[in-house]
C-alpha positions, 0 to 999 in steps of 0.5 A: 515500479513497484516495492513495498520495501525501499532502496534505502532499507536494502542499501541499510541491510547490505551496509552499503555506504553513500558512495556505493551506489553503482548497483542500486538498479539491481537493487531495485530489480531485486526488491521488486522481485522480492515483492512480487514473490511475497505477494503471490506466495501469501495472496496478499497486497502489502501496498495500500491500493484504492479500489471497488471491488464487486462482492457476490453475496451468499443468497442462503446468508445474504446479511454477511459479505465474504471480501475477496481481498483485505479491506483497511478502509471502508469508503463506499457500498452500493448495492441495486438500490444504491448507496448502503448507509455504513452505519449499517455495517460491522467490519470483521474481525475487529481486531485493532488495526488488522484489516477486515474480511467480513462485513456484516449487516447490523440487525434490520439492515438488508441487502437489495440484489434485485431479481438476477441470480448473479447479483453483486455488491460494490465495495469501495475502500483501501485495500491491502494487508497492515497490521497497524493501518493508524501508523502506516502513514508517517508526516515526512515533515516536509511539504510541496514546495517552491511552486504548486504541483500540477496534475501532469507534472512528475517533478516534485520539489521539496524542502529538504529531501535528507531531513528527519521525518516524524519519527527522526528517520533519515533521509525521510525520502526513499526511492520506491517510496509510496508517498500520499499528497492529499489523497493522492498516492505517489512513487518515488523513482529517483531522488536529486539530494544536491536540489531536493527534487524527486521524480515520481510516478502520478496517481498510483494504486488506484488514484488520480492524479491532481493538483496540489499547492505549495505547501501541501503535506507530504506523507509517506508509507511505512509497510509492516515491519515484519513485512518490510524485513522479510522482503529486503532479506529475500531481495538479499538472497535474489542477489546472491542466488542463481537459482529458484527460491525456497519460499516455503522454510519461512514461517512467517509466509506460511502464516501469512497466507491469505486464505480463500473460499 
C-alpha cells in the first residue's frame, strides 16, 4: 500500500462519520490511485525514500552533479576513488527546506572517475519532494509500548492511538500513515482502536526492518499540505467519475512537474 494522504484525511474531506466505515476499502484504493496518478503526472515522489542512485557526471562540467531525483537529505557520495567528503559539496538550489537538484563541488574538490567513459557517482540519501522537510516528521507523542518490536513483528502496540500529536491533531495515527521509528520507515495498514494495536508494513521506502526497544519514539510523516490536499480531491473525483480524469486542468500539477534533461 502506498498513499500520500491517509484514509482519515479522505474521510474528513468527505465528511464521513466514525460509523461510516463500509467504504474504507474503496477509499483506500482511490487514495492509492490518486497518489500514483499525481506522481506520474509531475514526475516526482511526495513520500520520502532512502536510496542510493547512480549519477553520470557531465565530463565537460564534472564539478556539478545533476541529480536524477529530488534530494531531501544527503548521506553519502562515492566516486571511483571511494567516499567524497560531504564538506566538499554544496546542495543547490539553496531554497529553505526544499530539495536539491544539483550537487556542486567546491573549488579545489575533484571527482575521481577513473578511465571508464561511463563512470558514475553513487549518491545516497533521502529522496522525494517536500517544501518544508525540517517539519515533515511530526512527534506522535506516542511510543512503542507493551513490549519491544522485533524485526519480524507486524503488530505495533501504542499507548493511545486516538491521542493528539505534537500539533494537537487527532487521531495521531491514521491508516496509510508513514511512520518513522529509529530510522526505519513503516506503513500503517490497519488500526484497532479498542486495543491500540496497529498493523504495519516493515522496512518500507528503502529502509530495513530492525528491532526497536519499548519506549522508542514514533514519528508520523506529513506531506506538503498542498500535495496532500490535491491527493484527496483527486481521490474524491475518482470515486465519483466513471472515466479518466483531466490532469491538465490543475495549475498546481503543471507547476510541480519536474524538469528532466
